[in-house]
N, C-alpha and C positions, 0 to 999 in steps of 0.2 A: 340293346334289345334282348341278348341272350340272358342277361341278369333278370330282367322282367319276365321272360319267359319261364325261367327256373322258379322264380318267386310265384308266379301264377300256378305252376304245376304243384308247388309245395302247398299253397293254400287249398287247391282243389283236393289234394290227397288228405288233407286235415279237415276237409268239410267246411272250410271257411269260404263259402261260396261268393259272398259279396266282394271279398278281397280278391278272389280268383277272377272274377269278372273285371274288376278294376285294372289288374295288372295285365290281364290278357288284352284289355283295351288299349293300354299303353303300347303294347307290342304291334297291334293292328293299326294304330295310328301312324306307325312308321312304315309297316309292311302289311298291307291289307290282305295279301294272299298267303300269310304265314299259317300253314296248316295246323300245326300243333296249337297255336293260339286260338284258331277258330274252333277247334275240338274243345279246348278248355272252356272257352266262352260259351259254346253251345251246351255243354253238359251242366255247367254251373248255372246258366240261366234257367234251364229246365228244373233244376233242383230248387231254385228260388221261386218257381211258379211263373216266371217271365217267358211264357211259351212262345209268344211271337218273335221275340229276340233270339231265343234258343233255336227255333225252327229256321230262322233266317241264317244263322251262323252254320248250322249243320247242312242246310242246302248249299250254301256257298262252299263248304268244305267238300261236299259230293262232287262239285264241279272240278275240283282240284285233284281228287283222288277217291277211289271207292271207299265207301264207309264200311267199317267191320260190322259184322252181323249185329253185335250188341248195340252199336249206334243206330243202325237201321231200325231196330226194334224200338229204341227210345224216341227216334223221330216219328215212327208210325203212331206210337202212344200219344206223342205230343199233338199230332193232327186231331186225334179224337178229343183231346183236352180243349182245343179251340173250337170244337163243334163239327169238324169234318169227319162224321162218324163212319160214313161209308168208305171213304179213303183209307182211314185207319183200319177198318175191318179187313178191306182188301189187301192192304200191305202186309198186315199181320198174318193173314191166312196164306198169302203167297210165300212169306218168309218160313212159315211153319211147314209148308208143304214142298217147297223147293230147295231149301238150304238145309245143311247139316248143322242144325242148332244144337248147343249143348243143353243140359237140363236147366241151367240157370237162365238161359235165354228163353227156354220154352215156358218157364214160370212167369217171366215178364210178359211173354205173348198172351198167356192166360189172364194175367191181370189187366192188359190192355183190352182183350176181348170182352171181359166182364164189364169194363168201364163203358164200353159202347153197347152194353145190353145184349151181349152174346154168351150167356153163361154155358150153354151146352157146348159151344165151341171152345170156351175156356176150359171146360172140364176135359175135352178131348186133348187140348195141348198139355194139360196137367198129366193126363194118362201117358202121353208120350214121354214126358219128362220122367215118369215113374219107371218106364221100361229101360231108360238110359241110366237112371240112378235109383234103383229099388231101395237102397239103404238110406236114402237122404230123407231126414225127418220132415223137412219142410214140404216136400212133394206130397207126403201123406197128409199133412196138416192142410195144405191148400186144397187137395182133393176133397177132404171132409167138408170144407166150406162150399166148394162148388156143388157137391152132392146135395147139400141142403138147399142151395138156391134152386137147383134144378128139380127139386120136389121129391127127391129120394127119401125113404123113411129115416127118421132120426137115428135109428140104430146103425144104419150104414155110416152116418157122419161120426157118431160116437166111436165106432170101432176104428175108423181111420185116424181120429184124434188121438185115441188111446194108443194106436200103434206109433204115431209120431212121438208121443211122450215116452213110450218105451225105448224109442231110438235115440231120444235127446231128453232125458228125465229132468234136467236142471233148466229147461226152457220155460221161463215163467209166462211168456206170451202164449205158448201153446196150452199151458195149464189154465190160464184165464179164458182162452177159447173154449176148452172143454167145460170149465165151471159155468160159463155163460149158457152153454147148451143144456147142461143139467139143470140150471136154474130155470131156464125157459119151460122145461119139462117138469118142474115141480119137485125135483129132487135135490133140496137144499142141503141136506146133510152130506150127500155125496160131493155136492159143489164145494162145500167148505173143505172136506177132506182133500181135494184135489190141490187146493192152493195153501193149505194150512201150513206145510213145511216152510213156505218162503214168504209169508206175510206175517209180521211187518219187516223182516230183516232185509228184504229185497224191494221194498215198496218204492224206493227212490228209482228203480228201473222202469216203473210204470209211467208212460207219459201220454197215454190215451185217455181222453176226458171221458168217454163213454165207459171204458173199462173200469176206471176208478169209481164212477157213480155205481156201476153194477155190483162191484165187490163191496163198496160201502153199504149198499142197501142190503146185500146178502148178509154181511155181518150184523147189521142192525136188526133184520128179521130174526137172526139166530141169537139175539140178545148178547152178542159180542160187542158191546158198546165201545170198548177201548180201541179195538181195531177198526170199528166204524169211524171212530173220531179221527184216527191216524189217517185213514184214506180221505177223509174230508179235508184234513189239513194238508195233505199232499195235493189235492185238487185245488185248494186255494193258493198254494205256492205256484202251481203251473198255470193258473188263470191268466196273469199278464202275458205269458208266452203264448197261450192259446189264442188270446185276442189279437196279438201281433200277427200270428199265422193267419187268422181269419181276415185281417185287414189286407193281406196279400192275396193273390189269386190262389184258391185252395184246390183247383182241380187236378194238381199233378198227382199222377198214380205212382206213389212211392212203394217201398218194399211193404207188402201187404200182411204185416204180422198181426195187427190188431183187428182181426175180423170180428164182425158182430154176429155171433152165433145165437143171439137172443132173438133175432127178428123173425124168423120163419120156420122154426123147428116144428116138426109134426111127429106125432107118435107112430 
């Protein structure tokens, strides 16, 4: 059993979630109350979009020992993913207000609250993360997104995104987010300047379909046909994986880097 448990943990650490669930299942077939195997199974199932199985595993684990804060947050988010929005919201708010969560957990709380259509609560959770970790680039990036969703002027979002890039200038996802916002505002030349140093040299890091379409259209509109073609080729390369992901349950709230800043920008 210990060998299978170690193998399951290794696969989970390497993000081989299908194999992690398989080997955790081997352990649980022999010892149904093995807490580490239940944790591995729960986390791997959630990452695979198998929410009901993930919830069941984490709930069973909670009967054996208290869940750490990060797992409580993920379980609460999973409830929202299966449609229990009120339960998800209440659990997330309780965790945010009664527990000493770190900035990383608060960002996950924010993502979960936005997923159940509570963007203002999400922004407040993000603000709290910012007070704990003011020099963390992702906090400012996420706050820029929530500011836009909550209807703040686009200048607020832009300032937050630019500050995130100042803190982490090589983060391509942050740059694509800012370029999307600038594109939405009709500032195409500035949008190109934001991503120009990293496209196409780091194009293989872009896995978001919407992001690829936006930057391909941006380059096309700016008569940069070669880079538009490379973006289209990257999109075609990813399409089989995108279709596989869509065939699974796609409601899992993963790490929200590829935010769509092109949707609701206002001047």
